[in-house]
C-alpha positions as a printed NumPy array, in Angstrom:
array([[-54.303,  20.949, -14.388],
       [-53.875,  21.458, -17.944],
       [-51.283,  19.255, -19.916],
       [-48.035,  21.34 , -19.838],
       [-46.826,  22.291, -23.029],
       [-43.589,  24.233, -23.921],
       [-45.688,  27.383, -24.532],
       [-47.479,  27.246, -21.303],
       [-44.378,  26.534, -19.353],
       [-42.57 ,  29.439, -21.368],
       [-45.276,  31.997, -20.766],
       [-45.113,  30.834, -16.732],
       [-41.522,  31.209, -16.726],
       [-42.055,  34.733, -18.023],
       [-44.368,  35.423, -15.448],
       [-42.131,  34.54 , -12.896],
       [-39.41 ,  36.48 , -14.053],
       [-41.632,  39.742, -14.069],
       [-43.057,  38.715, -10.238],
       [-39.253,  38.33 ,  -8.845],
       [-38.136,  41.804, -11.052],
       [-41.193,  43.584,  -9.054],
       [-39.223,  42.855,  -5.947],
       [-42.507,  42.873,  -4.105],
       [-42.455,  39.442,  -2.841],
       [-40.999,  37.938,   0.734],
       [-37.942,  36.129,   0.381],
       [-39.613,  32.804,   1.167],
       [-41.961,  33.353,  -1.742],
       [-39.128,  34.569,  -3.974],
       [-37.203,  31.517,  -3.152],
       [-40.404,  29.234,  -4.125],
       [-41.005,  31.281,  -7.611],
       [-37.464,  31.29 ,  -8.498],
       [-37.517,  27.18 ,  -7.599],
       [-40.695,  26.852,  -9.931],
       [-38.641,  28.731, -12.689],
       [-35.703,  26.482, -12.375],
       [-38.208,  23.672, -13.186],
       [-40.033,  25.321, -16.076],
       [-36.558,  26.104, -17.391],
       [-35.433,  22.556, -17.317],
       [-38.706,  21.362, -18.706],
       [-38.224,  24.008, -21.626],
       [-34.716,  23.085, -22.211],
       [-35.994,  19.265, -22.345],
       [-38.115,  19.908, -24.901],
       [-36.005,  22.078, -27.178],
       [-33.256,  19.052, -27.071],
       [-36.218,  16.664, -27.888],
       [-37.446,  18.998, -31.012],
       [-33.829,  19.511, -31.871],
       [-33.145,  15.933, -32.51 ],
       [-36.197,  15.374, -34.28 ],
       [-35.275,  18.447, -36.885],
       [-33.541,  16.944, -39.986],
       [-32.557,  18.701, -43.009],
       [-33.85 ,  16.863, -46.597],
       [-30.764,  17.245, -49.034],
       [-30.86 ,  16.081, -52.75 ],
       [-28.02 ,  13.525, -53.46 ],
       [-27.866,  11.946, -56.901],
       [-31.715,  12.291, -57.39 ],
       [-32.14 ,  10.506, -53.851],
       [-33.213,  12.29 , -50.661],
       [-31.06 ,  11.719, -47.509],
       [-32.066,  12.779, -44.289],
       [-29.202,  14.629, -42.404],
       [-29.397,  15.451, -38.665],
       [-29.565,  19.002, -37.849],
       [-26.71 ,  20.095, -35.842],
       [-27.697,  24.133, -36.1  ],
       [-24.193,  24.756, -37.836],
       [-23.803,  27.1  , -40.797],
       [-22.367,  23.979, -42.723],
       [-25.766,  22.925, -43.559],
       [-26.745,  26.263, -45.29 ],
       [-23.41 ,  26.161, -47.336],
       [-24.521,  22.495, -48.503],
       [-27.873,  23.836, -49.573],
       [-26.369,  26.68 , -51.722],
       [-23.958,  23.945, -53.273],
       [-20.818,  25.505, -51.705]])
């Protein structure tokens, strides 16, 4: 099996969602697909969490670059605009 990537896991999760929405599956098949989807969603969430922890904004302060962890809040945008 090929190495799992975020993109391939997300694509498979979308496929599972479509298959479950189709409702042509038996209850047993639906439960198996749902279980696979839960595992894929967990994997995707883990990958996003890792990526978020690596994201840093570089701000210029006193002619020095300072790495500040990205927290996703709007406060960072205000700092960039000098407010």
